[in-house]
N, C-alpha and C positions, 0 to 999 in steps of 0.2 A: 644688559639693562643698564643705561646709563645713571649713576647716582648722584647725589648733591649732598652737598653739607652747608654747614652754615659758618664756614671758615675761609676767610678770603686773606691767603699767606702773604699777601703783599702791600696790604692796604694800610694807608697813614696821610697824615695831614701833609701838604706840599711845604715844603722848606725846616720840617722838623719841629718837636713841641715848641710852643709858645711865639712860633713867629708871626701867626695869622690872628694873635690875640689883640681885640678890638675893632677887627676889620669887618666890615658890613657881611660878609659871607666867608665861607670854610671851602676851601680848595680842597679836594682829596685828590689821591692817586691810587691805583691800582691794577694789579695783572686782571687779566677775565679767563676764568675757569666755572665749570658749568655748578655754581655754588647757587642755593637757595638765595631768594630776595632778599630775605633776613639777613644775609651776611652783609650788606652794604648799608651807609648811613639813611637814617629815615627821612624823606620829603627831601628828596635831592630836586633842584630846579632844573639841573642839565645834566646828562650822561656822555661825555663826550669819547666817543669811541674812535681811537685812532687807525683801528685797525685795518686792512684794505679788506675789500668787498668778499674776496675769495677766502678771507680767514673767518670775515662774519656770517659767512655760511655756513662754513664746515663748522663753528661752535658759536652759535647765537648768543648774543649777550644776555645776561638773563633778567636783565631790565629793557631788553629791546621791545616789549609789548608796552611800556608805559609813555606817558606823553612827554618824561624827559629826555627821553633817548634823541640822542643825534648821531648819525655816522658821519664821520668828519675823517677821512683818511689821511693819514700826514703824507703817505706816498703819493707825490702828484701822479694821477693815471696817466697825463701827457708825458710824464717822464720814462724814457724808455727802460732806464737802470735806476734801481734804488741807490747805489753808490758807486763812484768812479773806480775802476778796476784796481789803479795804485793804493785807494784807500783801505788798506789793509786791518791796520789796528782801529781800535775802536774811537779814539781821540781823532783820528783823521776821517774815518766814515762820519762821526756827529758833524765835525767840522763842514764836511761837504755837503750835509743833508740843509745845512743853513743856507745854502744857496741853492741846491737842486731842489729842496723841496719847500720854497719859500711860500709859495700858494697856500700848501697845507698846514705850515706853522702858522700864517695869519689865520686861515679859517679857524682852525682850534681857538686860538686867541680870541677872535671876534666874539665866537660863540661863548667863551668863559665872559667875557667884558657883557655881551648882553644878558647873562643869565640873573634873573631877580631870586637868588635864593644860592643855596651851597651847590656845588658843583665837583663831581667826579669826573677825571682823566684818567683815563685807560689805554692800556693796549695789549699785548699777549702776554708778555713778563712783567710789564709795567715797569721795566728798567731802560730800554733804549728810546722809543720813540713818546713814551712817559716822561722819560728823563729829563730830554732834549726840553719840552713845554713845561716841567716844572723847575727845571734850572733857570731859564729866563723870566718866569713868575718871582721864584724866592729871589734873583737877584735884583730884580725890579722893585721889590716891595722891601729891598735895604738890607737882604742877608750878605754877612761877608763871603768872600769866595770859599772858606775854607768850611764854611757851615753848607755853602751848597754842594760841596764835595762830599761831605759826610751824609747830608740826604739821599744822594747818589746810592754811596756805597751802603746804605742802607738796606738796600735792595736784596743785597747777598743773603742775608739771614730768613729771608721771606720766598728764596727761590731755591733753597737748597734741593729739597725734593725734585722739584720739578728741573733744576739743571742733570742730577743723576739720573734722573730717565731719558733725558735727552742724550746725555755721553755714552749711556748704554746702547742707546738705537742709533749713533753716529757712526756713519762710514768714513767722514772725516774729523778726527778727532783734534786735530791740529786748528782747523777753523772754529770747530765749536768751542775748544779751549778758549780762543780770541775772543769768540763772542761771548763768553760767558764772564770774562774779567768783570769786575765789579770793586774797583777802589778809588778812593776820592781822588785822584791824581790825574785820571781819566775828564772829568768834567770840571775841576778846576783849570786844567789845560784848556778847555775849549771855550770856559767863560773868559780864560784871560785874552784867547784869540780873538773873540768878539769885541771885548774892549779895545784890544790894540787895532784893528782894523775900523770899527765903526764909534770908537771913543766910549760907546756905553749900550749895556742892552737895550735901553731906550734908542740910542741912536740906532741899533739893529732893527728894531720894531716900526720905527719910522720908515726905513729902507725896504722893507716889506711891504709896504703900504697903509699900516695901521696911523690912523688920525690921532693927534693928541687925546681929545674926548676919548677915544677907545684906548688908548693906552691908562689914562686916567681911571677908567671904569674897571681897570683888570683889579 
């Protein structure tokens, strides 16, 4: 029998403490586990679930039956692969996603922009797909690159037990270790690449099709 708890280990505000102070809504980030609905912030206007359909079928989101729930897979179903074969390390995988999964990233951000109230963004661990969307949001809101990296790395503490279980079950410990890396330099590298190529995070958002009013609504 599946048990539930009231603890969501990787739940926090996007960007770190204080970044969203004074904004019209709060955007949270989290992992997904079979927790009780009480584990989540109250009165969410939108729950943006970035997982693939096979993941949501296997582990339904605890808030899936609420009006706030939105399934917005970041990995584009039209894309045959999630990452290029040569994108081994997370910095390169995330950079590859920015191009390969433009439609999924744009859909997630539009869902956030149109929400009339607080928002939760989540994926399986709340680190990778959620990390990309969170980093773009935090930098758009004015966080410095170091703060974006620190927010990414904060997931490490909340995923200790999850990662230990994954290591114990892994048949490819090298790949598992690569996927578990959670240090600031991963996301600071990705943001620096975004700004070098597109000039700014907002420049990237325009390149994936977001209008200026949608960007302003974030």
